[in-house]
PAZAPA-4460 file (N, C-alpha, C; in steps of 0.05 Angstrom, whole numbers, plus 32768, in hexadecimal, padded with zeros to 4 digits):
% residues 299
    n_x    n_y    n_z   ca_x   ca_y   ca_z    c_x    c_y    c_z   seq   type   mol
   7F78   7EFE   8146   7F94   7F01   813D   7F9C   7F1E   813E     1      X     A
   7FB4   7F23   8148   7FBD   7F3E   814E   7FDB   7F41   814B     2      X     A
   7FE3   7F56   813C   7FFF   7F5D   813A   8002   7F79   8145     3      X     A
   8011   7F7B   815B   8014   7F95   8169   8030   7FA0   8166     4      X     A
   8032   7FB8   815A   804B   7FC6   8158   804B   7FDC   816E     5      X     A
   805E   7FDB   817F   805D   7FED   8197   8077   7FFD   8199     6      X     A
   8075   8018   8197   808B   802A   819C   80A4   8024   818C     7      X     A
   80A1   801C   8173   80B8   8015   8162   80C6   802E   8158     8      X     A
   80E0   802E   815B   80F1   8044   8151   8107   8038   8140     9      X     A
   810E   8046   812B   8124   803F   811A   8131   8058   810E    10      X     A
   814B   805B   8111   8159   8072   8108   816F   806A   80F5    11      X     A
   8172   8079   80DF   8189   8077   80CD   819A   8090   80D0    12      X     A
   81AF   808F   80DF   81C0   80A7   80E5   81AE   80BC   80F1    13      X     A
   81AA   80D2   80E2   819B   80E9   80ED   817D   80E8   80E5    14      X     A
   8175   80D3   80D7   8159   80D2   80CD   8149   80BD   80DD    15      X     A
   8132   80C6   80E8   8120   80B3   80F6   810E   80A6   80E1    16      X     A
   8113   808D   80DB   8102   807F   80C7   80E7   8077   80D4    17      X     A
   80E8   806F   80EE   80D0   806A   80FD   80D3   8077   8119    18      X     A
   80BF   8086   8121   80C1   8097   8139   80AB   808F   814C    19      X     A
   80B1   807D   815F   809F   8074   8174   8084   806A   8167    20      X     A
   8087   8058   8154   8071   804F   8144   8061   8039   8152    21      X     A
   8047   803D   8155   8036   8029   8162   801C   8025   8153    22      X     A
   8014   800C   814F   7FFB   8006   8142   7FF4   7FE8   8147    23      X     A
   7FDB   7FE2   8146   7FD2   7FC6   8149   7FC3   7FBE   8130    24      X     A
   7FCB   7FA7   8124   7FBE   7F9C   810C   7FAE   7F84   8114    25      X     A
   7F96   7F81   810A   7F86   7F69   810D   7F7F   7F5E   80F1    26      X     A
   7F6D   7F4A   80EF   7F66   7F3F   80D5   7F5D   7F55   80C1    27      X     A
   7F66   7F52   80A9   7F5D   7F65   8094   7F74   7F72   8085    28      X     A
   7F6E   7F83   8072   7F81   7F91   8061   7F86   7FAD   806C    29      X     A
   7FA0   7FB3   8070   7FA8   7FCE   8079   7FB9   7FDB   8063    30      X     A
   7FB4   7FF4   805E   7FC5   8003   804B   7FD6   8016   8059    31      X     A
   7FF1   8015   8055   8004   8028   805F   800A   803B   8049    32      X     A
   8002   8054   804B   8006   8068   8036   8019   807E   803F    33      X     A
   802A   8086   802E   803C   809C   8035   8050   80A0   801E    34      X     A
   805C   80B8   801D   806F   80BD   8008   8089   80AD   800C    35      X     A
   809B   80AE   7FF9   80B5   80A1   7FFC   80C3   80AD   8015    36      X     A
   80CF   809C   8025   80DC   80A5   803D   80CA   80A7   8056    37      X     A
   80B1   809E   8053   809E   80A0   8069   80A4   808B   807F    38      X     A
   80B2   8075   8077   80B8   8060   808B   80AA   8046   8085    39      X     A
   809C   8044   806E   808C   802C   8068   809E   8013   8065    40      X     A
   80B3   8015   8054   80C4   7FFE   8050   80D3   7FF6   8069    41      X     A
   80DC   8009   8078   80E9   8003   8092   80D7   7FF4   80A4    42      X     A
   80BE   7FFC   80A6   80AA   7FEE   80B7   80A6   7FD2   80AD    43      X     A
   80A4   7FCE   8092   80A0   7FB3   8087   80B7   7FA1   808F    44      X     A
   80CF   7FAB   808D   80E7   7F9B   8093   80E8   7F93   80B0    45      X     A
   80E0   7FA5   80C1   80E0   7F9F   80DE   80CA   7F8B   80E5    46      X     A
   80B2   7F8E   80D9   809C   7F7B   80DD   80A4   7F5F   80D4    47      X     A
   80B3   7F5E   80BE   80BB   7F43   80B3   80D4   7F39   80C1    48      X     A
   80DE   7F47   80D5   80F5   7F3F   80E4   810E   7F3D   80D4    49      X     A
   810F   7F4C   80BE   8128   7F4D   80AE   8139   7F65   80B5    50      X     A
   812F   7F76   80C7   813D   7F8D   80D1   8136   7F91   80EE    51      X     A
   8149   7F98   80FF   8144   7F9D   811B   813D   7FBA   8120    52      X     A
   8129   7FBF   8130   8122   7FDA   8139   8137   7FE2   814E    53      X     A
   813A   7FFD   8151   814B   8007   8166   813F   8003   8182    54      X     A
   8124   8005   8182   8115   8001   819B   80F8   7FFA   8194    55      X     A
   80E9   7FF1   81A8   80CE   7FE9   81A4   80CB   7FCC   81A0    56      X     A
   80B2   7FC2   819B   80AD   7FA6   8199   8097   7FA0   8185    57      X     A
   8097   7F87   817A   8082   7F7E   8169   8078   7F63   8175    58      X     A
   805E   7F62   817A   8053   7F4B   8187   803C   7F3F   8176    59      X     A
   803E   7F24   8171   8029   7F17   8162   801A   7F04   8175    60      X     A
   8000   7F09   8178   7FEF   7EF9   818A   7FFB   7EF5   81A6    61      X     A
   8006   7F0A   81B1   8011   7F0A   81CC   802D   7F02   81CF    62      X     A
   803B   7EFA   81B8   8057   7EF1   81BA   8069   7F04   81AA    63      X     A
   807F   7F0C   81B6   8093   7F1D   81A8   809F   7F0D   8191    64      X     A
   809F   7F19   8179   80A9   7F0B   8161   80C6   7F03   8164    65      X     A
   80D6   7F11   8173   80F2   7F0A   8177   80F4   7EEF   8186    66      X     A
   80E1   7EEA   8197   80E2   7ED1   81A6   80D5   7EBA   8197    67      X     A
   80C3   7EC1   8183   80B6   7EAC   8174   80C9   7E9F   815F    68      X     A
   80DC   7EAE   8155   80EF   7EA3   8142   80E2   7E98   8129    69      X     A
   80E8   7E7E   8123   80DE   7E72   810A   80C0   7E6E   810B    70      X     A
   80B4   7E6D   8123   8097   7E6B   8125   8089   7E84   8119    71      X     A
   8096   7E9B   811D   808C   7EB4   8112   808F   7EB4   80F3    72      X     A
   80A7   7EAC   80EA   80AC   7EAC   80CD   8099   7E99   80BF    73      X     A
   8090   7E84   80CC   807E   7E71   80C0   8062   7E7C   80BB    74      X     A
   805B   7E91   80C9   8040   7E9C   80C5   8042   7EB6   80B5    75      X     A
   8059   7EBC   80AA   805E   7ED5   809C   8062   7ED1   807E    76      X     A
   8054   7EE2   806E   8059   7EE3   8051   8062   7EFF   804A    77      X     A
   8076   7F01   8039   8082   7F1B   8033   8087   7F1E   8015    78      X     A
   807D   7F34   800A   8082   7F3B   7FEE   8093   7F55   7FEF    79      X     A
   80AD   7F53   7FEA   80BE   7F6B   7FEC   80B9   7F7F   7FD6    80      X     A
   80C3   7F97   7FDA   80BF   7FAD   7FC7   80CC   7FA7   7FAC    81      X     A
   80E4   7F9B   7FAC   80F2   7F96   7F93   80EF   7F78   7F8C    82      X     A
   80E8   7F73   7F74   80E3   7F57   7F6B   80FC   7F46   7F6F    83      X     A
   80F8   7F30   7F7D   810F   7F1E   7F84   810C   7F03   7F77    84      X     A
   80FA   7F00   7F64   80F6   7EE6   7F56   810E   7EE0   7F44    85      X     A
   8118   7EC8   7F45   8130   7EC1   7F36   8129   7EBC   7F18    86      X     A
   8135   7ECB   7F07   812E   7ECA   7EEA   8132   7EAF   7EDD    87      X     A
   8146   7EA0   7EE7   814C   7E86   7EDB   813A   7E6F   7EE5    88      X     A
   8129   7E75   7EF9   8117   7E61   7F04   80FC   7E63   7EF5    89      X     A
   80EE   7E4D   7EF6   80D1   7E4E   7EEE   80C1   7E54   7F07    90      X     A
   80A8   7E5D   7F04   8097   7E62   7F1C   8096   7E4A   7F2E    91      X     A
   8093   7E32   7F22   8091   7E1A   7F33   80AB   7E16   7F43    92      X     A
   80C2   7E19   7F36   80DC   7E16   7F44   80DF   7E2B   7F59    93      X     A
   80D8   7E44   7F53   80DC   7E5A   7F66   80CB   7E57   7F7F    94      X     A
   80B1   7E50   7F7B   809F   7E4D   7F92   80A8   7E34   7FA3    95      X     A
   80B1   7E1F   7F95   80BA   7E08   7FA4   80D3   7E0E   7FB5    96      X     A
   80E4   7E1E   7FA9   80FD   7E27   7FB8   80F5   7E38   7FD0    97      X     A
   80E3   7E4B   7FCC   80DB   7E5D   7FE2   80CD   7E4C   7FF8    98      X     A
   80BD   7E39   7FEF   80B0   7E27   8003   80C4   7E18   8014    99      X     A
   80D9   7E0E   8007   80EE   7E00   8017   80FC   7E12   802A   100      X     A
   8101   7E2B   8022   810D   7E3F   8034   80FC   7E44   804C   101      X     A
   80E1   7E43   8048   80CE   7E47   805E   80CC   7E2F   8070   102      X     A
   80D9   7E19   8068   80D8   7E01   8078   80BE   7DF1   8074   103      X     A
   80B1   7DF5   805E   8098   7DE6   8059   809E   7DC9   8051   104      X     A
   808C   7DB7   8058   808E   7D9B   8050   808B   7D99   8032   105      X     A
   809A   7D85   8026   8099   7D81   8009   807D   7D7D   7FFE   106      X     A
   806D   7D6E   800D   8052   7D69   8004   8041   7D82   8003   107      X     A
   8045   7D94   8017   8036   7DAD   8018   803F   7DBF   8001   108      X     A
   8059   7DBF   7FFB   8062   7DCF   7FE4   8055   7DC6   7FCA   109      X     A
   8055   7DAB   7FC6   804B   7DA0   7FAE   802D   7DA5   7FAA   110      X     A
   801E   7DA7   7FC0   8002   7DAC   7FBF   7FFB   7DCA   7FBC   111      X     A
   800C   7DDB   7FC9   8006   7DF8   7FCA   800F   7E06   7FB1   112      X     A
   8025   7DFE   7FA5   8030   7E0D   7F8E   801D   7E0F   7F77   113      X     A
   8012   7DF8   7F6D   7FFE   7DFA   7F57   7FE6   7E0B   7F5E   114      X     A
   7FDC   7E08   7F77   7FC5   7E17   7F80   7FCA   7E35   7F7F   115      X     A
   7FE2   7E3D   7F89   7FE8   7E59   7F8A   7FED   7E65   7F6E   116      X     A
   7FF9   7E55   7F5D   7FFD   7E5E   7F41   7FE3   7E62   7F33   117      X     A
   7FCF   7E51   7F39   7FB4   7E55   7F2E   7FA8   7E6E   7F38   118      X     A
   7FAC   7E73   7F52   7F9F   7E8B   7F5F   7FAA   7EA5   7F54   119      X     A
   7FC3   7EA5   7F4B   7FCE   7EBE   7F3F   7FCF   7EBC   7F21   120      X     A
   7FC0   7EA9   7F16   7FBD   7EA6   7EF8   7FD7   7EA2   7EEA   121      X     A
   7FE8   7E91   7EF5   8002   7E8A   7EE9   8006   7E6C   7EE6   122      X     A
   7FF1   7E5D   7EEA   7FF3   7E40   7EE9   7FFD   7E36   7ECD   123      X     A
   7FF3   7E43   7EB8   7FFB   7E3B   7E9D   8018   7E42   7E97   124      X     A
   8023   7E53   7EA7   803F   7E5C   7EA2   8052   7E51   7EB7   125      X     A
   804B   7E3D   7EC5   805B   7E33   7EDC   8076   7E29   7ED3   126      X     A
   8079   7E21   7EBA   8093   7E16   7EB1   80A3   7E29   7E9F   127      X     A
   8099   7E42   7E9C   80A8   7E56   7E8E   80BD   7E63   7EA0   128      X     A
   80D3   7E6D   7E94   80E7   7E7B   7EA4   80DB   7E96   7EAD   129      X     A
   80DF   7E9D   7EC6   80D5   7EB6   7ED0   80E1   7ECE   7EC2   130      X     A
   80F9   7ECB   7EB8   8106   7EE1   7EA9   80F7   7EEA   7E90   131      X     A
   80E5   7ED9   7E86   80D5   7EDF   7E6E   80BB   7EED   7E75   132      X     A
   80B5   7EF0   7E8F   809B   7EFB   7E97   809A   7F19   7E96   133      X     A
   8082   7F24   7E94   807D   7F41   7E96   8080   7F49   7EB4   134      X     A
   8081   7F63   7EB8   8083   7F6D   7ED4   806C   7F65   7EE5   135      X     A
   8054   7F65   7ED9   803C   7F5C   7EE8   803D   7F3F   7EF0   136      X     A
   8046   7F2E   7EDE   8048   7F11   7EE3   805D   7F0C   7EFA   137      X     A
   8073   7F1B   7EF9   8087   7F18   7F0E   807C   7F20   7F29   138      X     A
   806C   7F36   7F2A   8060   7F3E   7F43   804D   7F29   7F4D   139      X     A
   803E   7F1C   7F3B   802C   7F07   7F44   803A   7EEF   7F4F   140      X     A
   8052   7EE9   7F44   8063   7ED3   7F4F   806B   7EDA   7F6B   141      X     A
   8073   7EF3   7F70   807B   7EFC   7F8B   8064   7EFB   7F9E   142      X     A
   804C   7F02   7F94   8035   7F00   7FA5   802F   7EE3   7FAD   143      X     A
   8032   7ED1   7F99   802E   7EB4   7F9F   8041   7EAA   7FB4   144      X     A
   805B   7EB2   7FB2   806E   7EA8   7FC6   8068   7EB2   7FE2   145      X     A
   805C   7ECA   7FE3   8055   7ED5   7FFD   803E   7EC5   800A   146      X     A
   802F   7EB7   7FFA   8018   7EA7   8004   801F   7E8A   800B   147      X     A
   8037   7E82   8004   8040   7E66   800A   803E   7E61   8028   148      X     A
   8034   7E4A   8030   8033   7E42   804C   801B   7E4D   805B   149      X     A
   8008   7E59   804C   7FF0   7E64   8058   7FF6   7E77   806F   150      X     A
   8006   7E8D   806A   800E   7E9F   8080   7FF6   7EAF   808B   151      X     A
   7FF8   7EB6   80A4   7FE3   7EC6   80B1   7FE8   7EE3   80B0   152      X     A
   8001   7EEB   80AB   8009   7F07   80A8   8017   7F0A   808D   153      X     A
   800C   7F1C   807D   8018   7F20   8062   801F   7F3D   805E   154      X     A
   8039   7F41   8057   8044   7F5C   8054   804A   7F61   8036   155      X     A
   803E   7F75   802A   8042   7F7B   800E   804E   7F97   800C   156      X     A
   8066   7F99   8002   8074   7FB3   8000   8074   7FBC   7FE3   157      X     A
   8064   7FD1   7FDD   8061   7FDC   7FC2   805A   7FC6   7FAE   158      X     A
   8044   7FB7   7FB2   803F   7FA0   7FA1   8039   7FA6   7F84   159      X     A
   8032   7FBE   7F7D   802B   7FC4   7F61   803F   7FD7   7F54   160      X     A
   8057   7FDA   7F60   806B   7FEC   7F56   8071   7FE6   7F38   161      X     A
   806F   7FFA   7F27   8077   7FF7   7F0B   8063   7FE8   7EFA   162      X     A
   804B   7FE2   7F04   8037   7FD4   7EF5   8024   7FE7   7EE6   163      X     A
   8019   7FDD   7ED0   8004   7FED   7EC2   7FEA   7FEB   7ED1   164      X     A
   7FD6   7FFC   7ECB   7FBD   7FFC   7EDB   7FAF   7FE1   7EDB   165      X     A
   7FAF   7FD2   7EC5   7FA1   7FB8   7EC4   7FAE   7FA5   7ED7   166      X     A
   7FC8   7FA3   7ED8   7FD6   7F91   7EEA   7FD2   7F9A   7F07   167      X     A
   7FD1   7FB4   7F0B   7FCD   7FBF   7F26   7FB3   7FB5   7F31   168      X     A
   7F9E   7FB7   7F21   7F83   7FAE   7F29   7F84   7F90   7F2E   169      X     A
   7F91   7F80   7F1E   7F93   7F63   7F21   7FA0   7F5C   7F3C   170      X     A
   7FB6   7F6A   7F43   7FC4   7F65   7F5C   7FB2   7F6C   7F73   171      X     A
   7FA4   7F83   7F71   7F93   7F8D   7F86   7F7C   7F79   7F8B   172      X     A
   7F70   7F6E   7F76   7F5B   7F5A   7F79   7F65   7F41   7F86   173      X     A
   7F7D   7F38   7F7F   7F89   7F20   7F8B   7F8D   7F24   7FA9   174      X     A
   7F97   7F3B   7FB0   7F9C   7F41   7FCD   7F82   7F40   7FDC   175      X     A
   7F6D   7F4C   7FD1   7F53   7F4C   7FDE   7F48   7F30   7FE1   176      X     A
   7F4D   7F1F   7FCE   7F42   7F03   7FCE   7F4E   7EF2   7FE4   177      X     A
   7F67   7EF6   7FEB   7F74   7EE5   7FFF   7F76   7EF1   801B   178      X     A
   7F69   7F08   801F   7F6C   7F17   8039   7F5C   7F0B   8050   179      X     A
   7F49   7EFA   804B   7F38   7EEF   8060   7F48   7EE1   8075   180      X     A
   7F43   7EE8   808F   7F50   7EDB   80A6   7F6E   7EDE   80A5   181      X     A
   7F78   7EF4   809A   7F94   7EFA   809A   7F98   7F18   80A0   182      X     A
   7FB0   7F1E   80AA   7FB8   7F3A   80AB   7FC9   7F40   8092   183      X     A
   7FBF   7F53   8082   7FCD   7F5A   8069   7FD4   7F78   806B   184      X     A
   7FEE   7F7D   8069   7FF8   7F99   806B   8005   7FA0   8051   185      X     A
   7FFA   7FB5   8044   8004   7FBE   802A   8011   7FD9   802E   186      X     A
   802B   7FDB   8028   8039   7FF5   8029   803B   7FFF   800C   187      X     A
   8032   8017   8008   8031   8022   7FEC   802F   8040   7FEC   188      X     A
   8035   804C   7FD5   802E   8068   7FD2   801B   806B   7FBA   189      X     A
   8011   8054   7FB1   7FFC   8053   7F9C   7FE1   8050   7FAA   190      X     A
   7FD2   8066   7FAC   7FBA   8067   7FBC   7FA6   8052   7FB3   191      X     A
   7FA3   804D   7F99   7F8F   803A   7F8F   7F95   801E   7F97   192      X     A
   7FAD   8018   7FA0   7FB4   7FFD   7FA9   7FA3   7FF5   7FC1   193      X     A
   7F9C   8009   7FD2   7F8E   8003   7FEB   7F74   8010   7FEF   194      X     A
   7F6D   8024   7FDF   7F55   8034   7FE3   7F3C   8023   7FE5   195      X     A
   7F39   800E   7FD5   7F21   7FFF   7FD4   7F22   7FE4   7FE2   196      X     A
   7F39   7FDC   7FEC   7F3A   7FC2   7FF9   7F43   7FC3   8016   197      X     A
   7F4E   7FDA   801F   7F58   7FDB   803B   7F42   7FE1   804E   198      X     A
   7F41   7FD3   8065   7F2E   7FDA   8079   7F37   7FF2   8089   199      X     A
   7F51   7FF6   808A   7F5C   800E   8097   7F75   8018   8088   200      X     A
   7F78   8032   8088   7F8F   803E   807B   7FA0   804D   808F   201      X     A
   7FBA   804A   808E   7FCD   8057   80A0   7FDD   806B   808F   202      X     A
   7FDC   8084   8096   7FEC   8098   8088   8005   809E   8098   203      X     A
   801D   809A   808B   8036   809E   8098   8045   80B6   808D   204      X     A
   8052   80C4   809E   8063   80DA   8096   807B   80DC   80A9   205      X     A
   8093   80DA   809E   80AB   80DD   80AE   80AB   80CA   80C6   206      X     A
   80A3   80B1   80C1   80A5   809C   80D6   808F   809D   80EA   207      X     A
   807B   80AE   80E7   8065   80B0   80FA   804A   80AC   80EC   208      X     A
   8036   80A2   80FC   801B   80A0   80F2   800E   80BC   80F4   209      X     A
   8005   80C6   80DD   7FF7   80E0   80DE   7FD9   80DD   80DF   210      X     A
   7FCF   80C7   80D3   7FB2   80C0   80D4   7FAF   80A2   80D1   211      X     A
   7F9B   8097   80DE   7F96   807A   80DC   7F78   8075   80E1   212      X     A
   7F6A   806B   80CD   7F4E   8065   80D0   7F44   8057   80B7   213      X     A
   7F29   8052   80B6   7F1E   8046   809E   7F1E   805B   8088   214      X     A
   7F1E   8052   806E   7F1E   8066   8058   7F07   807A   805A   215      X     A
   7EEF   8071   8062   7ED8   8083   8063   7EDC   8099   8078   216      X     A
   7EE6   8091   8090   7EEA   80A4   80A5   7F00   80B8   809D   217      X     A
   7F16   80AE   8092   7F2C   80BF   808A   7F22   80D4   8075   218      X     A
   7F12   80CB   8062   7F09   80DD   804D   7EF7   80F3   8058   219      X     A
   7EE9   80ED   806E   7ED8   8101   807A   7EE8   8119   8085   220      X     A
   7F02   8114   808A   7F14   812A   8093   7F15   8141   807F   221      X     A
   7F11   813A   8066   7F12   8150   8052   7EF8   8154   8044   222      X     A
   7EE2   814E   8052   7EC7   8155   8047   7EC6   8173   8042   223      X     A
   7EB9   817A   802D   7EB5   8197   8026   7ED0   81A4   801E   224      X     A
   7EE3   8194   8016   7EFD   819F   800C   7F02   8198   7FEF   225      X     A
   7EF2   8185   7FE4   7EF7   817C   7FC9   7EE1   8186   7FB7   226      X     A
   7EE9   8193   7FA2   7ED6   81A0   7F8F   7EDF   819B   7F72   227      X     A
   7ECB   819E   7F61   7ED1   819E   7F44   7ECA   81BA   7F39   228      X     A
   7EDE   81C6   7F2D   7EDA   81E1   7F21   7ED8   81DD   7F03   229      X     A
   7EC4   81EB   7EF7   7EC0   81EA   7EDA   7ECA   8204   7ECF   230      X     A
   7EDD   8203   7EBD   7EEB   821B   7EB5   7EF6   8219   7E98   231      X     A
   7EFA   8230   7E8C   7F08   8230   7E72   7F25   822B   7E77   232      X     A
   7F33   8222   7E62   7F4F   821A   7E65   7F60   8232   7E6C   233      X     A
   7F58   824A   7E64   7F69   8261   7E6A   7F6A   8269   7E88   234      X     A
   7F58   825C   7E98   7F59   8261   7EB5   7F68   824C   7EC4   235      X     A
   7F73   8238   7EB6   7F7F   8221   7EC3   7F97   822A   7ED4   236      X     A
   7FA9   823B   7EC9   7FC0   8243   7ED9   7FB8   8252   7EF2   237      X     A
   7FA4   8263   7EF0   7F9A   8272   7F07   7F8F   825F   7F1C   238      X     A
   7F80   824B   7F14   7F74   8238   7F27   7F8A   8227   7F34   239      X     A
   7F9E   8220   7F24   7FB4   8210   7F2F   7FC4   821F   7F43   240      X     A
   7FC6   8239   7F40   7FD5   8249   7F54   7FC5   824B   7F6E   241      X     A
   7FAB   824B   7F6C   7F9A   824F   7F84   7F94   8236   7F93   242      X     A
   7F92   821F   7F85   7F88   8207   7F91   7F9B   81EF   7F8B   243      X     A
   7F98   81DB   7F9C   7FA5   81C1   7F96   7F94   81B3   7F81   244      X     A
   7F9F   81AF   7F69   7F91   81A2   7F53   7F96   8184   7F54   245      X     A
   7F81   8174   7F57   7F83   8157   7F59   7F80   8149   7F3E   246      X     A
   7F70   8155   7F2D   7F6A   8148   7F13   7F5E   815C   7F00   247      X     A
   7F63   8158   7EE6   7F57   8169   7ED2   7F4B   8157   7EBC   248      X     A
   7F32   815D   7EB5   7F25   814F   7E9F   7F1B   8163   7E8B   249      X     A
   7F1F   815D   7E72   7F16   816F   7E5D   7EFB   8167   7E52   250      X     A
   7EE8   817A   7E54   7ECD   8175   7E49   7ECA   8181   7E2D   251      X     A
   7EB1   8184   7E24   7EAC   818E   7E0A   7EB6   81AB   7E07   252      X     A
   7EB0   81BC   7E1B   7EB7   81D8   7E19   7EC4   81E3   7E32   253      X     A
   7EC6   81D3   7E47   7ED3   81DC   7E60   7EE4   81C6   7E6C   254      X     A
   7EF5   81CE   7E7F   7F04   81BB   7E8F   7EF5   81B6   7EA9   255      X     A
   7EF6   819D   7EB2   7EEC   8195   7ECC   7F05   8191   7EDD   256      X     A
   7F0A   81A3   7EF1   7F22   81A3   7F00   7F1C   819C   7F1D   257      X     A
   7F26   8185   7F26   7F22   817C   7F41   7F37   818A   7F53   258      X     A
   7F2D   8199   7F67   7F3F   81A8   7F79   7F3B   81A1   7F96   259      X     A
   7F4F   81A7   7FA6   7F4E   81A1   7FC2   7F54   81BB   7FD1   260      X     A
   7F42   81C3   7FE3   7F46   81DB   7FF3   7F58   81D5   800A   261      X     A
   7F69   81E8   8011   7F7B   81E4   8028   7F6E   81EF   8041   262      X     A
   7F7D   81ED   8058   7F72   81F5   8072   7F69   8212   8073   263      X     A
   7F75   8223   8062   7F70   8240   8063   7F5C   8249   804E   264      X     A
   7F50   8236   8040   7F3D   823C   802B   7F21   8231   8032   265      X     A
   7F0C   823F   8029   7EF1   8235   802C   7EE2   823A   8011   266      X     A
   7EC8   8234   8011   7EBA   8236   7FF8   7EB9   8253   7FED   267      X     A
   7EBF   8267   7FFE   7EC0   8282   7FF4   7ED6   8285   7FDF   268      X     A
   7EEB   8275   7FE1   7F01   8276   7FCE   7EF9   826C   7FB2   269      X     A
   7EE2   825F   7FB1   7ED8   8254   7F97   7EC3   8266   7F8A   270      X     A
   7EBD   827C   7F96   7EA6   828D   7F8D   7EA8   8296   7F70   271      X     A
   7EC1   8299   7F65   7EC4   82A3   7F4A   7EC2   828D   7F35   272      X     A
   7EBD   8274   7F3E   7EBD   825E   7F2B   7EA3   824D   7F2D   273      X     A
   7E9A   8242   7F17   7E85   822E   7F18   7E90   8215   7F24   274      X     A
   7E83   820A   7F39   7E8F   81F3   7F47   7E79   81E2   7F54   275      X     A
   7E81   81CA   7F5B   7E70   81B8   7F6A   7E80   81A7   7F7D   276      X     A
   7E74   81A0   7F94   7E82   8190   7FA8   7E84   8173   7F9F   277      X     A
   7E9A   8166   7FA6   7E9E   814A   7FA0   7EA3   813A   7FB9   278      X     A
   7E9E   8120   7FB8   7EA5   810E   7FCE   7EC3   8109   7FCE   279      X     A
   7ED0   810C   7FE5   7EED   8109   7FE7   7EF5   80EC   7FE3   280      X     A
   7F0C   80E8   7FD7   7F18   80CD   7FD4   7F31   80CB   7FE5   281      X     A
   7F3C   80B3   7FE8   7F55   80AF   7FF7   7F6C   80BD   7FE8   282      X     A
   7F6B   80BE   7FCE   7F7F   80CD   7FBF   7F7F   80EB   7FC6   283      X     A
   7F67   80F6   7FC9   7F64   8112   7FD2   7F70   8115   7FED   284      X     A
   7F6A   8103   7FFF   7F75   8104   801A   7F94   8102   801A   285      X     A
   7F9E   80F1   8009   7FBC   80EE   8007   7FC8   8109   7FFF   286      X     A
   7FBD   8116   7FEB   7FC7   8130   7FE3   7FC4   8145   7FF9   287      X     A
   7FAE   8144   8007   7FA9   8157   801D   7FBE   8154   8033   288      X     A
   7FC5   813B   803A   7FD7   8136   8050   7FF4   813B   8048   289      X     A
   7FFB   8132   8030   8018   8131   8029   8022   8147   8016   290      X     A
   8010   8157   800A   801A   816B   7FF7   8026   8183   8006   291      X     A
   8040   8187   8002   804E   819C   8010   8047   81B8   8006   292      X     A
   803E   81B9   7FEC   8039   81D3   7FE0   801D   81DD   7FE7   293      X     A
   800B   81CB   7FEF   7FEF   81D2   7FF3   7FEC   81E9   8007   294      X     A
   7FFC   81E8   801D   7FF9   81FB   8032   8000   8218   8029   295      X     A
   800E   8219   8013   8017   8234   8009   8002   8241   7FF7   296      X     A
   7FED   8232   7FF0   7FD9   823D   7FDD   7FC2   8249   7FED   297      X     A
   7FC2   8263   7FEE   7FAD   8272   7FFD   7FA1   8287   7FEA   298      X     A
   7F87   8288   7FEA   7F79   829C   7FD9   7F79   82B7   7FE8   299      X     A
***
């Protein structure tokens, strides 16, 4: 199974949302990471055929999606960035309605809806009004509707937006559980959404791919750049001026300050501080690639 995006361009007036964008997706989970305005949502809309590209093509298993028409939509599941579940509907009513819009047979809808509600832990609430649900429950409903019809390509746009950490983990685990034999594309700026479940991560900036590989390979790009400095609190401002600070933890008598060295810094810049090297994370990589201020910090 293969979804090929080739030379896709999209412009809004003077802004290039996607600039000659090309990538091939196969089975598995992919994370699209980038700041606001990177082009993630535009790409999602073009992949779901709800927006036309200015140029380029999208091909699924050798067929252009524009020529596939409803056959493409039948293999597609989409969870949009903004919750679109109808407050006056129950989950059972909403999923049944979405199933009918997808052209599913009545028997398939009746069999899939209870199963999907169980999978997202909402079976006991299937007859409650969605308007009474928490934000996390509403997100799980939207995830369930994206799975209706057993789609082969699933697009999730900011699936954990506005959720607390517990609900975020719940959504992440659900995504991981249904990813087998599917192409799952998650667009997000929340690194933890994809760090542990994506087989590949794509970093986008201003409509272009800046890096694309497995999490392990990407993190090796910043080997020997992530350190923990142990310092008194009165040195915190000084350290913050010199380095990109990723995290601060307060110990019994000192601070543990996670820092990221930039391209112009090496371990010599750490000589005045007690420090130890750390293994880089995808969050460290995100800061390294996208932090505009980092380049200005030179010892």
